[in-house]
C-alpha positions in Angstrom: 73.7 85.2 129.6 71.1 86.9 132.0 67.6 87.3 129.6 65.4 87.8 132.7 63.0 90.5 132.1 63.5 93.7 134.7 60.5 95.7 135.9 60.7 99.3 137.3 58.7 99.5 140.5 58.3 102.3 143.5 58.0 101.7 147.0 56.5 104.5 148.5 55.1 105.5 151.9 54.9 107.7 154.9 58.3 108.3 157.0 58.6 105.1 159.6 55.6 103.1 157.8 58.3 100.3 157.2 59.1 100.9 153.4 62.6 100.4 154.0 62.1 97.2 156.1 59.9 95.8 153.2 62.7 96.3 150.7 65.1 94.4 153.2 63.0 91.7 153.4 62.4 91.3 149.6 65.7 91.2 149.4 66.5 88.6 151.9 63.7 86.2 151.0 64.0 86.3 147.5 67.8 85.4 147.9 68.8 88.4 146.3 71.7 89.3 148.5 75.4 88.8 147.7 76.4 85.7 149.6 77.1 86.1 153.1 75.8 89.6 153.2 72.7 88.9 155.5 74.9 86.8 157.9 77.7 89.8 158.2 75.0 92.1 158.8 73.5 90.2 161.5 77.0 89.2 163.0 78.1 92.9 162.9 74.8 94.0 164.9 75.4 91.0 167.3 79.1 92.4 168.1 77.8 96.0 168.2 74.9 95.4 170.6 72.6 96.3 168.1 69.0 94.8 167.2 69.0 93.5 163.7 66.9 95.2 161.2 66.1 94.5 157.9 66.4 98.1 156.9 69.9 97.7 157.3 70.5 95.7 154.4 70.0 98.4 152.3 72.6 100.8 154.3 75.2 97.7 153.5 74.4 97.9 149.8 74.7 101.4 149.8 78.2 101.3 151.3 79.0 98.5 149.0 78.3 100.6 146.1 80.5 103.5 147.4 83.4 101.0 147.3 83.2 99.7 143.7 79.7 98.2 143.3 78.4 98.8 139.6 75.2 100.8 139.3 73.5 98.4 137.7 74.1 95.7 140.3 73.3 97.6 143.0 69.9 99.0 141.4 68.7 95.1 141.0 67.3 94.8 144.4 65.4 91.8 144.4 64.4 88.9 141.7 61.7 86.2 141.6 61.6 83.3 139.3 59.9 85.4 136.4 61.9 88.8 136.7 64.4 91.3 138.0 63.1 94.2 140.0 64.5 97.3 139.9 63.3 99.8 142.8 63.2 103.7 141.9 64.7 105.5 144.8 62.5 108.3 146.3 63.0 109.8 149.9 60.2 111.8 149.1 57.5 112.7 147.3 58.5 115.4 145.5 62.3 113.9 144.8 60.0 110.9 143.4 58.2 113.2 141.0 61.4 114.8 139.8 62.8 111.4 139.2 60.1 110.3 137.2 59.3 113.2 135.0 63.1 113.7 134.3 62.9 110.3 132.7 65.8 109.1 134.4 63.6 106.0 135.2 60.1 105.3 134.6 58.2 103.1 137.4 55.1 101.1 135.7 54.2 99.7 139.3 53.8 101.0 143.0 53.8 99.5 146.1 52.7 101.9 148.7 53.1 101.1 152.4 50.6 102.1 155.1 51.3 101.6 158.9 48.4 99.8 160.7 49.1 101.5 163.9 49.2 104.8 162.7 46.4 104.5 160.0 46.4 106.7 156.7 48.8 109.4 157.1 48.5 112.7 155.5 51.6 111.8 153.4 49.8 108.5 152.3 47.0 110.7 150.8 49.8 112.9 149.1 51.6 109.2 147.9 48.2 108.0 146.3 47.6 111.7 144.5 50.9 111.2 143.1 50.2 108.2 141.8 47.1 109.2 140.2 48.9 112.4 138.9 51.5 110.1 137.5 49.1 107.9 135.9 50.6 104.7 137.5 47.7 102.2 137.5 49.1 99.2 138.8 49.1 99.7 142.2 49.5 97.4 145.5 48.7 98.7 148.9 50.5 97.0 151.8 49.3 97.4 155.5 52.1 96.8 157.6 52.9 96.4 161.2 50.2 94.0 161.9 52.3 92.0 164.1 52.1 94.6 166.5 48.3 94.5 166.8 48.0 90.9 167.1 47.2 90.5 163.4 43.6 92.1 163.9 41.3 91.7 160.5 39.2 94.6 162.1 42.3 96.8 161.7 43.3 95.9 158.6 39.6 96.3 157.0 38.7 99.5 158.6 42.4 100.8 157.1 41.6 99.1 153.8 38.0 100.7 153.5 39.0 104.1 154.3 42.0 104.3 152.0 40.1 102.6 149.0 37.3 105.3 149.5 40.1 107.9 149.2 41.7 106.5 146.1 38.3 105.9 144.3 37.8 109.8 144.6 41.4 109.9 142.7 40.3 107.3 140.3 43.2 104.9 141.6 42.0 101.4 141.5 44.9 99.2 143.5 45.2 96.0 142.2 45.1 94.5 145.6 45.2 95.1 149.5 47.7 93.1 151.5 48.1 92.6 155.4 51.7 92.4 155.9 54.2 92.4 158.7 57.6 93.1 156.9 59.5 92.8 160.0 58.5 89.2 160.7 58.1 88.5 156.9 54.5 87.6 157.0 52.8 87.5 153.2 55.6 89.0 151.9 56.7 85.7 149.8 54.7 83.4 151.6 51.4 83.4 153.3 51.3 83.1 156.9 48.8 81.0 159.3 48.7 84.1 161.9 46.5 86.2 159.1 44.9 82.7 157.9 41.8 84.9 157.5 43.5 86.3 154.1 43.4 84.4 151.3 44.8 86.3 148.6 48.3 86.5 147.2 51.4 87.4 148.5 53.6 90.9 147.7 55.8 89.0 145.6 52.8 87.1 143.6 50.9 90.2 142.9 54.4 92.0 141.8 54.8 89.2 139.3 51.1 89.6 138.0 51.8 93.3 137.1 52.6 93.6 133.5 55.6 95.8 131.8 54.8 98.5 129.4 55.0 97.8 125.7 58.4 97.9 124.1 58.9 101.1 121.9 60.2 99.0 119.2 57.1 97.2 118.6 55.1 101.0 118.6 54.7 103.1 115.5 57.9 105.0 114.2 58.7 108.5 115.3 62.1 110.3 115.0 62.2 114.2 116.2 64.2 115.8 113.4 67.4 117.2 114.8 69.0 118.6 112.0 69.4 119.0 108.0 72.9 118.2 106.8 74.3 119.7 103.4 77.5 118.5 101.8 79.0 120.1 99.1 82.5 118.4 98.9 83.2 115.7 95.7 79.9 116.8 93.9 78.0 115.3 97.0 74.4 117.2 96.6 72.9 115.1 99.5 70.7 116.5 102.2 70.8 114.2 105.1 67.8 114.4 107.8 69.3 113.2 110.7 67.9 112.3 114.1 67.3 109.5 117.1 64.7 107.0 116.4 62.4 107.1 119.6 60.0 104.5 118.7 59.2 101.8 115.9 61.2 101.2 112.7 61.7 102.1 109.2 63.4 100.9 106.1 64.0 102.5 102.6 61.1 103.1 100.3 58.8 103.9 103.3 56.4 106.7 102.8 56.9 109.2 105.6 55.3 112.6 106.7 56.9 115.3 108.8 54.6 117.0 111.6 53.7 119.8 111.8 54.4 120.8 108.5 52.5 117.6 106.8 55.5 117.6 104.1 55.7 114.2 103.0 58.3 112.2 101.0 59.7 108.7 100.6 63.2 107.2 102.2 65.7 107.0 99.4 68.5 105.8 101.8 69.2 105.2 105.7 72.7 106.6 106.4 75.0 105.8 109.4 78.0 108.0 110.6 81.3 105.8 109.4 79.5 103.1 108.1 77.9 101.9 104.7 74.5 102.5 104.3 71.7 100.3 105.9 68.0 99.2 104.7 66.3 99.4 108.1 66.8 101.5 111.3 64.8 100.8 114.6 64.4 102.4 118.3 67.5 104.4 119.8 69.3 104.4 116.7 71.0 107.6 115.6 70.6 107.7 111.7 70.4 110.1 108.8 68.0 110.0 106.0 68.0 110.7 102.2 64.7 111.4 100.5 63.4 110.9 97.1 61.6 113.9 96.9 63.2 117.4 97.6 61.2 119.0 100.6 61.9 121.9 102.9 61.3 121.2 106.6 63.0 122.5 109.8 64.5 120.7 112.9 62.0 120.3 115.6 59.7 118.5 113.1 58.5 115.0 113.7 58.9 112.2 111.1 56.1 109.5 111.2 55.2 106.8 108.7 52.0 108.0 106.4 50.3 104.3 106.7 50.7 104.0 110.4 48.4 105.1 113.0 51.2 107.3 114.9 49.7 108.7 118.1 51.4 112.0 117.1 49.5 115.4 116.8 50.1 118.8 115.8 49.1 121.0 118.9 49.3 124.3 120.2 47.4 123.5 123.5 47.9 120.7 125.9 46.8 119.3 129.2 49.8 118.3 131.4 50.9 117.6 134.8 53.8 119.8 135.6 56.4 120.1 138.8 57.4 123.4 139.1 61.2 124.1 140.2 61.7 127.6 139.5 62.6 130.2 142.6 59.7 132.5 141.1 56.2 131.0 140.9 55.0 129.9 137.7 52.4 132.5 136.5 49.9 133.4 133.9 50.8 135.8 131.1 54.5 135.3 131.1 56.5 133.5 128.3 58.3 130.4 129.0 60.5 128.7 126.6 58.8 125.0 126.0 61.1 122.2 124.5 60.1 118.7 123.8 62.1 116.5 121.6 63.7 119.0 119.5 60.7 121.4 119.4 61.4 124.8 120.9 58.6 127.3 121.2 57.0 129.9 123.4 54.6 129.0 125.7 52.2 130.5 128.4 50.4 129.2 131.4 46.4 129.1 130.7 45.2 127.3 133.2 45.8 125.8 136.7 43.4 122.9 137.3 44.6 121.3 139.8 47.5 121.6 142.5 48.6 118.6 144.4 48.0 118.6 147.9 45.4 121.7 147.6 41.5 121.7 147.9 39.9 119.6 145.2 36.8 122.3 145.2 38.9 125.2 144.7 37.6 127.5 141.8 40.9 129.3 140.8 44.5 128.6 141.5 46.7 132.0 140.9 50.1 130.1 140.5 52.4 127.2 141.0 55.1 127.7 143.6 58.6 125.8 143.8 58.0 122.2 144.4 54.4 122.5 143.8 53.1 120.4 141.0 49.6 119.9 139.3 47.6 119.5 136.2 47.8 122.4 134.0 46.8 123.9 130.5 49.5 125.4 128.2 49.4 127.4 125.3 52.2 127.5 122.6 52.9 129.9 120.3 53.5 127.4 117.2 52.1 124.0 116.4 54.3 121.1 118.1 54.0 117.5 117.2 54.0 115.8 120.7 52.1 112.6 122.1 50.5 111.7 125.1 53.0 110.7 127.5 51.2 107.3 127.8 51.6 106.6 124.0 55.1 107.8 123.9 57.3 108.7 126.8 59.8 110.9 124.8 57.2 112.5 122.7 55.3 113.5 125.7 57.9 114.7 128.2 58.5 118.3 127.9 60.9 121.1 130.2 60.0 124.5 130.8 62.8 127.1 130.5 63.2 130.9 132.0 66.1 133.4 131.2 68.3 129.7 130.3 67.3 128.2 133.7 64.9 125.0 133.6 62.4 125.8 135.7 59.7 123.1 135.4 58.8 119.8 133.9 56.2 117.8 133.0 54.3 115.0 130.9 51.5 115.7 128.3 48.2 114.4 129.3 46.1 115.3 125.9 46.6 118.0 123.5 43.3 120.0 123.6 41.1 120.3 121.0 38.1 122.6 120.6 35.9 119.5 120.9 37.7 118.4 124.1 38.2 122.2 125.7 34.3 122.6 125.0 33.5 119.3 126.6 35.6 120.4 129.8 33.5 123.5 129.7 30.5 121.8 129.7 31.6 119.2 132.5 32.9 122.2 135.1 29.0 123.7 134.6 27.4 119.7 135.3 29.9 119.4 138.3 28.3 122.7 139.8 25.2 122.0 139.3 25.3 118.7 141.0 27.2 119.9 143.9 24.7 122.7 144.0 21.5 120.1 144.3 23.4 117.1 145.7 25.7 118.7 148.1 25.9 115.6 150.5 26.1 112.9 148.1 28.8 114.7 145.5 31.8 116.4 147.4 34.6 117.4 144.6 34.8 116.7 141.1 36.8 113.3 141.1 33.7 111.7 143.4 31.2 112.8 140.4 33.6 111.2 137.6 33.7 108.0 139.6 30.0 108.1 140.3 29.1 108.9 136.8 
């Protein structure tokens, strides 16, 4: 039985900076390929007069997947002695962001590849900004193709310093910068004498030092209320509160609260469809509950335990990272349908704080166009029980709908109270003052935050 831990990572970088070659090398050098696959691809290249490239291994596996290999097997790209690694496929930054925000997969770490010959490209900066936007804190920067520059330490240091300074402005602190040659397999799983000046860890060693996110099972209990069912046949007067548990565990007798109504009751029974009642239920189980006390609540509320520190709040205003997919821009003064968990309320755009790839010094953004993403403040027509995405991914992920079309998706960064909204206004005044009197020292808001 395979009981190895799995970790979702993304390997990103500008086109032709060596991302696919690095993945191919990791496949080969960790013995993660199907038996005979490497030799088969090399033999095919020789017969057809082509130069073998490690990036070809990805195409070979993709062809096999089409012929019947299971999706699960094809997604486990490589493995170390510690764990199996699953690569989130993201050919471009917009596709990556869509993938992450849709919940199809969630990366907990990233490898960002930079070509030492070309240096820091504009897309290298966009990918760094993207990691900042998504809050991925475990970042490894691999500076590739140093074999083409005679493994020059000065080239590595120059690119490292330039990119590290840029990431500082985004408040992204990489775990490591590693000089590599993906094509030659240098510093991937073993350190190389050609770069004896580098005394750090290999790519695989740094990946193995990363940590997975805590399991939802160990988190606070939370269940969005999907519906309430009432039975009348055979004198059955039960009222069953049904939904799927998104985190934590519950047992009969527990004292629970529904948000945002703040109604409270005790769990009487835990009901399961076509099965006998049970005394406990946990994450990902679809269950129903009967309560000892008669209370009136609506679908869309979230059930939590009274005696737990459940990081769920009833909010009418949120700060969020959002990707816009609608054919018409996201604009002010228009109502959108906000859907989070089982809750549905009307929402309006109140402020665009930052647009990905735009000038951070801009004082005002007028809209968010198709495939653009940024940080926004949304105002909700009614309180919604939600959580920061980083405290609970399910209760921190939402969709915006316009005329029955899903036009945007995002993650909740925080709910906005009068206290932190006023703080934000104060900070903006402070930033403006610092920029005015120290124009050469403080060039943008992120740099000011970093210096402070």
